[in-house]
PyMOL commands that place a pseudoatom at each C-alpha (Angstrom):
pseudoatom trace, name=CA, resn=MET, resi=1, chain=A, elem=C, hetatm=0, pos=[0.918, 4.449, 11.939]
pseudoatom trace, name=CA, resn=ASN, resi=2, chain=A, elem=C, hetatm=0, pos=[2.393, 6.928, 9.508]
pseudoatom trace, name=CA, resn=VAL, resi=3, chain=A, elem=C, hetatm=0, pos=[4.006, 5.890, 6.218]
pseudoatom trace, name=CA, resn=SER, resi=4, chain=A, elem=C, hetatm=0, pos=[7.218, 7.632, 7.344]
pseudoatom trace, name=CA, resn=THR, resi=5, chain=A, elem=C, hetatm=0, pos=[7.705, 4.787, 9.865]
pseudoatom trace, name=CA, resn=LEU, resi=6, chain=A, elem=C, hetatm=0, pos=[8.218, 2.181, 7.115]
pseudoatom trace, name=CA, resn=ILE, resi=7, chain=A, elem=C, hetatm=0, pos=[11.694, 0.803, 6.425]
pseudoatom trace, name=CA, resn=PRO, resi=8, chain=A, elem=C, hetatm=0, pos=[12.716, 0.854, 3.659]
pseudoatom trace, name=CA, resn=GLN, resi=9, chain=A, elem=C, hetatm=0, pos=[10.784, 3.975, 2.732]
pseudoatom trace, name=CA, resn=PRO, resi=10, chain=A, elem=C, hetatm=0, pos=[8.533, 3.939, -0.348]
pseudoatom trace, name=CA, resn=GLN, resi=11, chain=A, elem=C, hetatm=0, pos=[10.279, 5.978, -3.069]
pseudoatom trace, name=CA, resn=ARG, resi=12, chain=A, elem=C, hetatm=0, pos=[7.312, 7.355, -5.008]
pseudoatom trace, name=CA, resn=ARG, resi=13, chain=A, elem=C, hetatm=0, pos=[3.802, 8.674, -4.373]
pseudoatom trace, name=CA, resn=ALA, resi=14, chain=A, elem=C, hetatm=0, pos=[0.765, 9.404, -6.531]
pseudoatom trace, name=CA, resn=GLY, resi=15, chain=A, elem=C, hetatm=0, pos=[-2.809, 10.314, -5.773]
pseudoatom trace, name=CA, resn=PHE, resi=16, chain=A, elem=C, hetatm=0, pos=[-5.034, 7.252, -5.399]
pseudoatom trace, name=CA, resn=LEU, resi=17, chain=A, elem=C, hetatm=0, pos=[-7.063, 8.232, -8.461]
pseudoatom trace, name=CA, resn=ARG, resi=18, chain=A, elem=C, hetatm=0, pos=[-7.505, 6.671, -11.874]
pseudoatom trace, name=CA, resn=SER, resi=19, chain=A, elem=C, hetatm=0, pos=[-6.336, 9.931, -13.456]
pseudoatom trace, name=CA, resn=ARG, resi=20, chain=A, elem=C, hetatm=0, pos=[-2.940, 9.472, -11.740]
pseudoatom trace, name=CA, resn=GLU, resi=21, chain=A, elem=C, hetatm=0, pos=[-2.318, 5.884, -12.885]
pseudoatom trace, name=CA, resn=ARG, resi=22, chain=A, elem=C, hetatm=0, pos=[0.005, 6.927, -15.703]
pseudoatom trace, name=CA, resn=PHE, resi=23, chain=A, elem=C, hetatm=0, pos=[2.504, 8.114, -13.081]
pseudoatom trace, name=CA, resn=VAL, resi=24, chain=A, elem=C, hetatm=0, pos=[2.637, 4.703, -11.374]
pseudoatom trace, name=CA, resn=SER, resi=25, chain=A, elem=C, hetatm=0, pos=[5.273, 2.136, -12.324]
pseudoatom trace, name=CA, resn=GLU, resi=26, chain=A, elem=C, hetatm=0, pos=[4.434, -1.072, -14.149]
pseudoatom trace, name=CA, resn=LYS, resi=27, chain=A, elem=C, hetatm=0, pos=[7.345, -2.827, -12.414]
pseudoatom trace, name=CA, resn=SER, resi=28, chain=A, elem=C, hetatm=0, pos=[7.155, -5.180, -9.445]
pseudoatom trace, name=CA, resn=GLY, resi=29, chain=A, elem=C, hetatm=0, pos=[7.241, -3.823, -5.941]
pseudoatom trace, name=CA, resn=CYS, resi=30, chain=A, elem=C, hetatm=0, pos=[5.480, -3.077, -2.693]
pseudoatom trace, name=CA, resn=TYR, resi=31, chain=A, elem=C, hetatm=0, pos=[2.930, -0.363, -2.094]
pseudoatom trace, name=CA, resn=VAL, resi=32, chain=A, elem=C, hetatm=0, pos=[0.904, 1.328, 0.624]
pseudoatom trace, name=CA, resn=LEU, resi=33, chain=A, elem=C, hetatm=0, pos=[-2.485, 3.037, 0.605]
pseudoatom trace, name=CA, resn=THR, resi=34, chain=A, elem=C, hetatm=0, pos=[-2.646, 5.943, 3.057]
pseudoatom trace, name=CA, resn=THR, resi=35, chain=A, elem=C, hetatm=0, pos=[-4.920, 8.745, 4.164]
pseudoatom trace, name=CA, resn=PHE, resi=36, chain=A, elem=C, hetatm=0, pos=[-4.107, 12.349, 3.280]
pseudoatom trace, name=CA, resn=GLU, resi=37, chain=A, elem=C, hetatm=0, pos=[-2.128, 12.565, 6.542]
pseudoatom trace, name=CA, resn=GLY, resi=38, chain=A, elem=C, hetatm=0, pos=[-0.110, 9.434, 5.675]
pseudoatom trace, name=CA, resn=ILE, resi=39, chain=A, elem=C, hetatm=0, pos=[-1.861, 6.960, 7.979]
pseudoatom trace, name=CA, resn=VAL, resi=40, chain=A, elem=C, hetatm=0, pos=[-1.270, 3.460, 6.585]
pseudoatom trace, name=CA, resn=LEU, resi=41, chain=A, elem=C, hetatm=0, pos=[-4.512, 1.722, 5.593]
pseudoatom trace, name=CA, resn=TYR, resi=42, chain=A, elem=C, hetatm=0, pos=[-3.174, -1.112, 3.423]
pseudoatom trace, name=CA, resn=VAL, resi=43, chain=A, elem=C, hetatm=0, pos=[0.141, -2.781, 2.586]
pseudoatom trace, name=CA, resn=GLY, resi=44, chain=A, elem=C, hetatm=0, pos=[0.590, -4.943, -0.496]
pseudoatom trace, name=CA, resn=LEU, resi=45, chain=A, elem=C, hetatm=0, pos=[2.895, -6.296, -3.171]
pseudoatom trace, name=CA, resn=ALA, resi=46, chain=A, elem=C, hetatm=0, pos=[2.495, -6.691, -6.913]
pseudoatom trace, name=CA, resn=VAL, resi=47, chain=A, elem=C, hetatm=0, pos=[4.146, -7.949, -10.059]
pseudoatom trace, name=CA, resn=ASN, resi=48, chain=A, elem=C, hetatm=0, pos=[2.741, -4.846, -11.829]
pseudoatom trace, name=CA, resn=ILE, resi=49, chain=A, elem=C, hetatm=0, pos=[2.210, -1.969, -9.389]
pseudoatom trace, name=CA, resn=ARG, resi=50, chain=A, elem=C, hetatm=0, pos=[0.037, 0.111, -11.769]
pseudoatom trace, name=CA, resn=LYS, resi=51, chain=A, elem=C, hetatm=0, pos=[-2.291, -2.814, -12.500]
pseudoatom trace, name=CA, resn=ARG, resi=52, chain=A, elem=C, hetatm=0, pos=[-2.628, -3.512, -8.790]
pseudoatom trace, name=CA, resn=MET, resi=53, chain=A, elem=C, hetatm=0, pos=[-3.479, 0.137, -8.078]
pseudoatom trace, name=CA, resn=ASN, resi=54, chain=A, elem=C, hetatm=0, pos=[-6.242, -0.085, -10.702]
pseudoatom trace, name=CA, resn=ASP, resi=55, chain=A, elem=C, hetatm=0, pos=[-7.528, -3.306, -9.120]
pseudoatom trace, name=CA, resn=HIS, resi=56, chain=A, elem=C, hetatm=0, pos=[-7.829, -1.467, -5.802]
pseudoatom trace, name=CA, resn=LEU, resi=57, chain=A, elem=C, hetatm=0, pos=[-9.574, 1.497, -7.449]
pseudoatom trace, name=CA, resn=ASP, resi=58, chain=A, elem=C, hetatm=0, pos=[-12.223, -0.992, -8.635]
pseudoatom trace, name=CA, resn=SER, resi=59, chain=A, elem=C, hetatm=0, pos=[-12.714, -2.304, -5.087]
pseudoatom trace, name=CA, resn=PRO, resi=60, chain=A, elem=C, hetatm=0, pos=[-15.357, -0.553, -2.963]
pseudoatom trace, name=CA, resn=LEU, resi=61, chain=A, elem=C, hetatm=0, pos=[-13.548, -1.885, 0.119]
pseudoatom trace, name=CA, resn=LYS, resi=62, chain=A, elem=C, hetatm=0, pos=[-10.383, 0.038, -0.773]
pseudoatom trace, name=CA, resn=THR, resi=63, chain=A, elem=C, hetatm=0, pos=[-12.109, 3.249, -1.913]
pseudoatom trace, name=CA, resn=LYS, resi=64, chain=A, elem=C, hetatm=0, pos=[-14.684, 3.701, 0.862]
pseudoatom trace, name=CA, resn=GLU, resi=65, chain=A, elem=C, hetatm=0, pos=[-14.214, 5.687, 4.065]
pseudoatom trace, name=CA, resn=THR, resi=66, chain=A, elem=C, hetatm=0, pos=[-12.654, 3.778, 6.988]
pseudoatom trace, name=CA, resn=PRO, resi=67, chain=A, elem=C, hetatm=0, pos=[-12.607, 4.747, 10.680]
pseudoatom trace, name=CA, resn=LEU, resi=68, chain=A, elem=C, hetatm=0, pos=[-9.077, 6.101, 10.030]
pseudoatom trace, name=CA, resn=GLY, resi=69, chain=A, elem=C, hetatm=0, pos=[-10.021, 7.982, 6.843]
pseudoatom trace, name=CA, resn=ARG, resi=70, chain=A, elem=C, hetatm=0, pos=[-10.205, 7.367, 3.102]
pseudoatom trace, name=CA, resn=ALA, resi=71, chain=A, elem=C, hetatm=0, pos=[-7.293, 6.148, 0.924]
pseudoatom trace, name=CA, resn=VAL, resi=72, chain=A, elem=C, hetatm=0, pos=[-5.906, 9.262, -0.797]
pseudoatom trace, name=CA, resn=TRP, resi=73, chain=A, elem=C, hetatm=0, pos=[-2.247, 8.433, -1.490]
pseudoatom trace, name=CA, resn=PHE, resi=74, chain=A, elem=C, hetatm=0, pos=[-0.644, 5.447, -3.217]
pseudoatom trace, name=CA, resn=TYR, resi=75, chain=A, elem=C, hetatm=0, pos=[3.034, 5.072, -2.215]
pseudoatom trace, name=CA, resn=TRP, resi=76, chain=A, elem=C, hetatm=0, pos=[5.310, 2.475, -3.782]
pseudoatom trace, name=CA, resn=LEU, resi=77, chain=A, elem=C, hetatm=0, pos=[8.791, 1.033, -3.831]
pseudoatom trace, name=CA, resn=GLU, resi=78, chain=A, elem=C, hetatm=0, pos=[10.034, -0.782, -6.934]
pseudoatom trace, name=CA, resn=CYS, resi=79, chain=A, elem=C, hetatm=0, pos=[11.847, -3.919, -5.803]
pseudoatom trace, name=CA, resn=GLU, resi=80, chain=A, elem=C, hetatm=0, pos=[12.557, -7.556, -6.564]
pseudoatom trace, name=CA, resn=GLU, resi=81, chain=A, elem=C, hetatm=0, pos=[12.256, -8.831, -2.982]
pseudoatom trace, name=CA, resn=THR, resi=82, chain=A, elem=C, hetatm=0, pos=[8.542, -8.058, -2.719]
pseudoatom trace, name=CA, resn=GLU, resi=83, chain=A, elem=C, hetatm=0, pos=[7.676, -10.762, -0.190]
pseudoatom trace, name=CA, resn=LYS, resi=84, chain=A, elem=C, hetatm=0, pos=[10.485, -9.709, 2.167]
pseudoatom trace, name=CA, resn=ILE, resi=85, chain=A, elem=C, hetatm=0, pos=[9.621, -6.000, 2.052]
pseudoatom trace, name=CA, resn=GLU, resi=86, chain=A, elem=C, hetatm=0, pos=[5.868, -6.551, 2.371]
pseudoatom trace, name=CA, resn=ARG, resi=87, chain=A, elem=C, hetatm=0, pos=[6.489, -8.826, 5.372]
pseudoatom trace, name=CA, resn=THR, resi=88, chain=A, elem=C, hetatm=0, pos=[8.792, -6.191, 6.909]
pseudoatom trace, name=CA, resn=TRP, resi=89, chain=A, elem=C, hetatm=0, pos=[6.190, -3.438, 6.457]
pseudoatom trace, name=CA, resn=MET, resi=90, chain=A, elem=C, hetatm=0, pos=[3.449, -5.663, 7.928]
pseudoatom trace, name=CA, resn=ASN, resi=91, chain=A, elem=C, hetatm=0, pos=[5.668, -6.502, 10.900]
pseudoatom trace, name=CA, resn=ILE, resi=92, chain=A, elem=C, hetatm=0, pos=[6.467, -2.822, 11.498]
pseudoatom trace, name=CA, resn=HIS, resi=93, chain=A, elem=C, hetatm=0, pos=[2.750, -1.973, 11.430]
pseudoatom trace, name=CA, resn=THR, resi=94, chain=A, elem=C, hetatm=0, pos=[1.899, -4.846, 13.757]
pseudoatom trace, name=CA, resn=ASN, resi=95, chain=A, elem=C, hetatm=0, pos=[4.653, -3.833, 16.196]
pseudoatom trace, name=CA, resn=VAL, resi=96, chain=A, elem=C, hetatm=0, pos=[3.535, -0.187, 16.234]
pseudoatom trace, name=CA, resn=GLU, resi=97, chain=A, elem=C, hetatm=0, pos=[-0.258, -0.641, 16.141]
pseudoatom trace, name=CA, resn=GLY, resi=98, chain=A, elem=C, hetatm=0, pos=[-0.710, -4.182, 17.486]
pseudoatom trace, name=CA, resn=THR, resi=99, chain=A, elem=C, hetatm=0, pos=[-2.599, -5.241, 14.365]
pseudoatom trace, name=CA, resn=LEU, resi=100, chain=A, elem=C, hetatm=0, pos=[-2.420, -5.412, 10.587]
pseudoatom trace, name=CA, resn=PRO, resi=101, chain=A, elem=C, hetatm=0, pos=[-3.430, -2.293, 8.619]
pseudoatom trace, name=CA, resn=ILE, resi=102, chain=A, elem=C, hetatm=0, pos=[-7.200, -1.780, 8.695]
pseudoatom trace, name=CA, resn=LEU, resi=103, chain=A, elem=C, hetatm=0, pos=[-7.751, -2.797, 5.049]
pseudoatom trace, name=CA, resn=ASN, resi=104, chain=A, elem=C, hetatm=0, pos=[-5.499, -5.880, 5.146]
pseudoatom trace, name=CA, resn=SER, resi=105, chain=A, elem=C, hetatm=0, pos=[-7.644, -8.929, 5.801]
pseudoatom trace, name=CA, resn=LEU, resi=106, chain=A, elem=C, hetatm=0, pos=[-4.796, -11.434, 5.892]
pseudoatom trace, name=CA, resn=TYR, resi=107, chain=A, elem=C, hetatm=0, pos=[-1.032, -11.656, 5.905]
pseudoatom trace, name=CA, resn=SER, resi=108, chain=A, elem=C, hetatm=0, pos=[-0.098, -13.217, 2.576]
pseudoatom trace, name=CA, resn=PRO, resi=109, chain=A, elem=C, hetatm=0, pos=[3.385, -13.197, 1.019]
pseudoatom trace, name=CA, resn=VAL, resi=110, chain=A, elem=C, hetatm=0, pos=[1.950, -14.281, -2.363]
pseudoatom trace, name=CA, resn=ALA, resi=111, chain=A, elem=C, hetatm=0, pos=[2.259, -11.907, -5.347]
pseudoatom trace, name=CA, resn=ILE, resi=112, chain=A, elem=C, hetatm=0, pos=[-0.902, -11.153, -7.279]
for i in range(1, 112): cmd.bond("trace and resi %d" % i, "trace and resi %d" % (i + 1))
show_as sticks, trace
zoom trace
């Protein structure tokens, strides 16, 4: 599924690289890891989006190649209703693809 299918749309995008972290918000919100082509690999929420991006950059699971491709883009939407938006994005992905995004191991509405 392509990131353009998500409602509401993420408002910002940065390369999924440590050198791009300074461009990522420190506010709460929801985010998506995608391939270069925009294929959704992971959906999440965070109290601090930048910190969460860095956590993922430290995770071999999130940085390695998947059958759909490697995570290249980090999209995000600053918001207060993180659980609602994350749940909506997960439901959209499940309706389109029949499953959660490939790097999501469980469906959890709990902020990290």
